[in-house]
C-alpha positions, 0 to 999 in steps of 0.5 A: 393477532398478526402485526404489520407486514414488513417491507419486502426485501429489495432486489440486490441489483438495487443496492450499491456496492462499489467495485474497481472502475472501468476506464474509457480512456488512458487519460481517465485511468491516469487521472484516477490513479493520480487522485488515488495516489494523492489521497493515499499520501494524505492518509499516510500523513494523517496516520503518522507514517511520514518521517522527514523526507522518507516514505513514498508511494508510486503508481505506474502510468497506464500508458508509459509502463516504465514511468511512475507517478510519485510524491514530490521530494520534501513536500508534506504528505498532508499537503500533496495534491494531484497537480503536485505529483511527479512523473519520473522514468525508471532512472528517476529522471523527472518527466513531468512536474515541478519538484525533485523525486527521492532517488532512494525511492526509485532505486527500490521502487523502479526495480520492484515495478520492473520485476513485477509487471502485475504491480500498479503501486508500491508503498514504503514508509518508515512507520513506527510499528513496521520499523519496530518489527523489522528491527527484530527481524521478525515475520508477521505471525498468524495471530489475527484475521488481519495478519492471516492475509499476509500468511505465507505471502510476505517475506523478510529481506534479512539485510541492511545496507543503509539508504538504498541508492544502488540499483543492485540493492534495489534488484535484491529487494525486488527478488526478496519480495518475489511474487508476494504482496509485502516485504519486511525490510530488516532494520528499515520498515515495510514495503507493500504492492498491489494491482491498484493504489488502493490495494497497495495502500490498504496492505501497508495500513493493515500490515502496520496495524498487524505489526502493532498488534503482534508487538503488543501481544508479545509484550503482554504474553505468548500469542496463540497462533492460528493453525496452518490450515485455518490461516491459509483459508483466511488468507484465501478469503481476505488476502486478495487485491480486490478485497484490499480495494474494497476495504480501502474504500471507506478511507478513500471516501473519508479523505476525498470528502474531508479534504477535497482540495487534494483533487486540485 
């Protein structure tokens, strides 16, 4: 005797799956980038990536490609709203907004943006595990699926010169990053880039967690490395900016629904 017939499978075109939006105007795209920037800053604050006035995320303006939106200097990440964001040019001069910007941020970020026209967003914070790994002068090893996303796609900037306020230092950091998506700044922390705010923010989150996993694994014993061929294949599957954007969406939904005031 047969049981009840189950429902028929739904056509895939009736199932929801978020993809990066297409924008009808530059104003819509600007608003979108600013919303995502404010949301990423809130998330970074929630996750404890803030350390005094250190840390910043920039988003390239969609119309004025040599100008960037950034968090206001001295404002807690968890308080930032869209209307608080500051627009500055590549020299760090404020064009729109009510606050100063971190000049050290623009020394580095403006040079990275200039060297990488494909990059929309740059994220850099003094997160705990990123700083710990950077103090060792280590790369991320391919010891997990997540760390494989960075396999042969991140670099080590093997120098430290204090707070970066020299444009030449910014150029050297940008050159160290090259075409990769992430950089370990020795004795300093992590820097990530992406073709959207979502991607740059996800890469920073994932890299910080991968640093934590590596430090814990090495403290406990000798981690087993994933072999080169499998690490490359995993990076090809998981290491693109679109995958990063998709991975970031649950975090965006969480922060935008739980803290809707960020959109004001």
